[in-house]
Backbone as a printed PyTorch tensor [residue, N CA C, xyz], in Angstrom:
tensor([[[ -9.4920, -25.2170,   4.4700],
         [ -8.1180, -25.1190,   4.8970],
         [ -7.4610, -23.8470,   4.3630]],

        [[ -7.7400, -23.4540,   3.1630],
         [ -7.1530, -22.2430,   2.6120],
         [ -7.6740, -21.0060,   3.3270]],

        [[ -8.9500, -21.0740,   3.7530],
         [ -9.5160, -19.8970,   4.4540],
         [ -8.7930, -19.6970,   5.8130]],

        [[ -8.4440, -20.7980,   6.4530],
         [ -7.7320, -20.6900,   7.7190],
         [ -6.3390, -20.0570,   7.5180]],

        [[ -5.6430, -20.4580,   6.4610],
         [ -4.3530, -19.8650,   6.1380],
         [ -4.4640, -18.3850,   5.8690]],

        [[ -5.5110, -17.9850,   5.1080],
         [ -5.7630, -16.5840,   4.8240],
         [ -6.0660, -15.8180,   6.0930]],

        [[ -6.8450, -16.3730,   6.9840],
         [ -7.2000, -15.7200,   8.2190],
         [ -5.9800, -15.4820,   9.0790]],

        [[ -5.0880, -16.4450,   9.2000],
         [ -3.8550, -16.2640,   9.9630],
         [ -2.9370, -15.2460,   9.2950]],

        [[ -2.8640, -15.2420,   7.9790],
         [ -2.0210, -14.2790,   7.2500],
         [ -2.5240, -12.8430,   7.5220]],

        [[ -3.8670, -12.6380,   7.4120],
         [ -4.4210, -11.3400,   7.6170],
         [ -4.2720, -10.8430,   9.0670]],

        [[ -4.4500, -11.7920,   9.9970],
         [ -4.3340, -11.3500,  11.3960],
         [ -2.8750, -11.0450,  11.7620]],

        [[ -1.9240, -11.7150,  11.1730],
         [ -0.5140, -11.4340,  11.4200],
         [ -0.0670, -10.1410,  10.7700]],

        [[ -0.6740,  -9.7990,   9.6100],
         [ -0.2190,  -8.6420,   8.8340],
         [ -1.3400,  -7.5820,   8.6810]],

        [[ -2.1160,  -7.4130,   9.7230],
         [ -3.2950,  -6.4760,   9.5670],
         [ -2.8030,  -5.0110,   9.3630]],

        [[ -1.7220,  -4.6330,  10.0010],
         [ -1.2110,  -3.2690,   9.7880],
         [ -0.7620,  -3.0210,   8.3450]],

        [[ -0.0870,  -3.9690,   7.8050],
         [  0.3980,  -3.8750,   6.4340],
         [ -0.7850,  -3.8370,   5.4570]],

        [[ -1.7930,  -4.6690,   5.6480],
         [ -2.9400,  -4.7330,   4.7980],
         [ -3.6810,  -3.3710,   4.8180]],

        [[ -3.8650,  -2.8150,   6.0330],
         [ -4.5830,  -1.5790,   6.1470],
         [ -3.7750,  -0.4220,   5.5140]],

        [[ -2.4600,  -0.4870,   5.6520],
         [ -1.5950,   0.5560,   5.0090],
         [ -1.7560,   0.5550,   3.4920]],

        [[ -1.6960,  -0.6620,   2.9390],
         [ -1.8230,  -0.7740,   1.4910],
         [ -3.2030,  -0.3890,   0.9940]],

        [[ -4.2460,  -0.7620,   1.7370],
         [ -5.5860,  -0.3330,   1.3440],
         [ -5.7480,   1.1690,   1.4420]],

        [[ -5.1320,   1.7710,   2.4690],
         [ -5.2130,   3.2200,   2.5660],
         [ -4.4990,   3.9340,   1.4140]],

        [[ -3.3260,   3.4140,   1.0050],
         [ -2.6410,   3.9800,  -0.1580],
         [ -3.4780,   3.8230,  -1.4320]],

        [[ -4.1220,   2.6580,  -1.5390],
         [ -4.9550,   2.4090,  -2.7160],
         [ -6.1150,   3.4160,  -2.8070]],

        [[ -6.7330,   3.6430,  -1.6330],
         [ -7.8320,   4.6140,  -1.6020],
         [ -7.3680,   6.0230,  -1.9680]],

        [[ -6.1710,   6.4110,  -1.4890],
         [ -5.6720,   7.7610,  -1.8020],
         [ -5.4200,   7.8670,  -3.2920]],

        [[ -4.7920,   6.8630,  -3.8760],
         [ -4.4840,   6.9130,  -5.3310],
         [ -5.7790,   6.9440,  -6.1350]],

        [[ -6.7670,   6.1190,  -5.7660],
         [ -8.0160,   6.1120,  -6.5010],
         [ -8.7620,   7.4560,  -6.3760]],

        [[ -8.6910,   8.0850,  -5.1950],
         [ -9.2960,   9.3770,  -5.0510],
         [ -8.6220,  10.4320,  -5.9650]],

        [[ -7.3240,  10.3820,  -6.0080],
         [ -6.5840,  11.3440,  -6.8750],
         [ -6.9250,  11.1160,  -8.3430]],

        [[ -7.0330,   9.8250,  -8.7260],
         [ -7.3340,   9.5060, -10.1060],
         [ -8.7430,  10.0560, -10.4850]],

        [[ -9.7180,   9.7960,  -9.5870],
         [-11.0900,  10.1950,  -9.9080],
         [-11.3050,  11.6880,  -9.7850]],

        [[-10.5380,  12.3950,  -8.9540],
         [-10.6990,  13.7980,  -8.8180],
         [ -9.9180,  14.5870,  -9.8810]],

        [[ -8.8220,  14.0110, -10.4000],
         [ -8.0380,  14.7630, -11.4000],
         [ -8.0070,  13.9180, -12.6800]],

        [[ -6.8570,  13.3350, -12.9660],
         [ -6.7870,  12.4590, -14.1030],
         [ -5.7300,  11.3740, -13.8120]],

        [[ -5.5430,  10.4790, -14.7990],
         [ -4.7040,   9.3190, -14.6060],
         [ -3.2300,   9.6780, -14.3750]],

        [[ -2.7710,  10.8080, -14.9280],
         [ -1.3940,  11.1370, -14.7710],
         [ -1.0290,  11.5840, -13.3810]],

        [[ -1.8820,  12.3230, -12.7410],
         [ -1.6780,  12.6660, -11.3240],
         [ -1.7910,  11.4380, -10.4310]],

        [[ -2.6620,  10.5070, -10.7960],
         [ -2.8060,   9.3030, -10.0480],
         [ -1.5240,   8.4390, -10.1540]],

        [[ -0.9490,   8.3890, -11.3410],
         [  0.3120,   7.6500, -11.4830],
         [  1.4490,   8.3290, -10.7420]],

        [[  1.4650,   9.6380, -10.7390],
         [  2.4480,  10.3710,  -9.9610],
         [  2.3580,  10.0860,  -8.4780]],

        [[  1.1030,  10.0630,  -7.9690],
         [  0.8990,   9.7890,  -6.5220],
         [  1.2880,   8.3320,  -6.2580]],

        [[  0.9640,   7.4030,  -7.1420],
         [  1.3540,   5.9940,  -6.9410],
         [  2.8450,   5.8290,  -6.8940]],

        [[  3.5580,   6.5530,  -7.7710],
         [  5.0390,   6.4790,  -7.8000],
         [  5.6340,   6.9980,  -6.5040]],

        [[  5.0880,   8.1320,  -6.0400],
         [  5.5720,   8.6920,  -4.7930],
         [  5.3410,   7.7690,  -3.6120]],

        [[  4.1790,   7.1290,  -3.5650],
         [  3.8560,   6.2070,  -2.5080],
         [  4.7880,   5.0230,  -2.5920]],

        [[  5.0140,   4.4610,  -3.7420],
         [  5.8890,   3.2870,  -3.8980],
         [  7.3330,   3.6130,  -3.4950]],

        [[  7.8190,   4.7950,  -3.8430],
         [  9.1500,   5.2140,  -3.4330],
         [  9.2110,   5.3550,  -1.8970]],

        [[  8.1690,   5.9130,  -1.3260],
         [  8.1200,   6.0120,   0.1340],
         [  8.1250,   4.6500,   0.8290]],

        [[  7.4120,   3.6960,   0.2650],
         [  7.4110,   2.3480,   0.8530],
         [  8.7920,   1.7150,   0.7060]],

        [[  9.4410,   1.9310,  -0.4450],
         [ 10.7610,   1.3610,  -0.6400],
         [ 11.7880,   1.9350,   0.3610]],

        [[ 11.7100,   3.2680,   0.6010],
         [ 12.5990,   3.8750,   1.5910],
         [ 12.3180,   3.3300,   2.9800]],

        [[ 11.0140,   3.1390,   3.3000],
         [ 10.6640,   2.6740,   4.6270],
         [ 11.1770,   1.2140,   4.8150]],

        [[ 11.0230,   0.3640,   3.7970],
         [ 11.5410,  -1.0020,   3.9270],
         [ 13.0500,  -0.9890,   4.0810]],

        [[ 13.7230,  -0.1570,   3.3240],
         [ 15.1770,  -0.0690,   3.3980],
         [ 15.6080,   0.3750,   4.7750]],

        [[ 14.9050,   1.3630,   5.3370],
         [ 15.2460,   1.8550,   6.6660],
         [ 15.0150,   0.7950,   7.7390]],

        [[ 13.9310,   0.0380,   7.6210],
         [ 13.6650,  -0.9910,   8.6170],
         [ 14.6360,  -2.1510,   8.5960]],

        [[ 15.2040,  -2.4040,   7.3810],
         [ 16.1890,  -3.4630,   7.2540],
         [ 17.5970,  -2.9910,   7.6550]],

        [[ 17.6870,  -1.7360,   8.0020],
         [ 19.0090,  -1.2350,   8.4590],
         [ 19.9010,  -0.7540,   7.3630]],

        [[ 19.3430,  -0.4400,   6.2160],
         [ 20.1570,  -0.0130,   5.0880],
         [ 20.4640,   1.4450,   5.0300]]])
């Protein structure tokens, strides 16, 4: 029963899941290619961008 709920959640939100996985891959690549500080900087920029996008979609 839990697997069915997960399947419906993923199928309804596939674009969001792929976006977050893409951001995670970018941050991990930056961390492995440089160091943790640049990775945290990239993560912060991505999170700020997501916050602005959510605010824009809500009409703020």
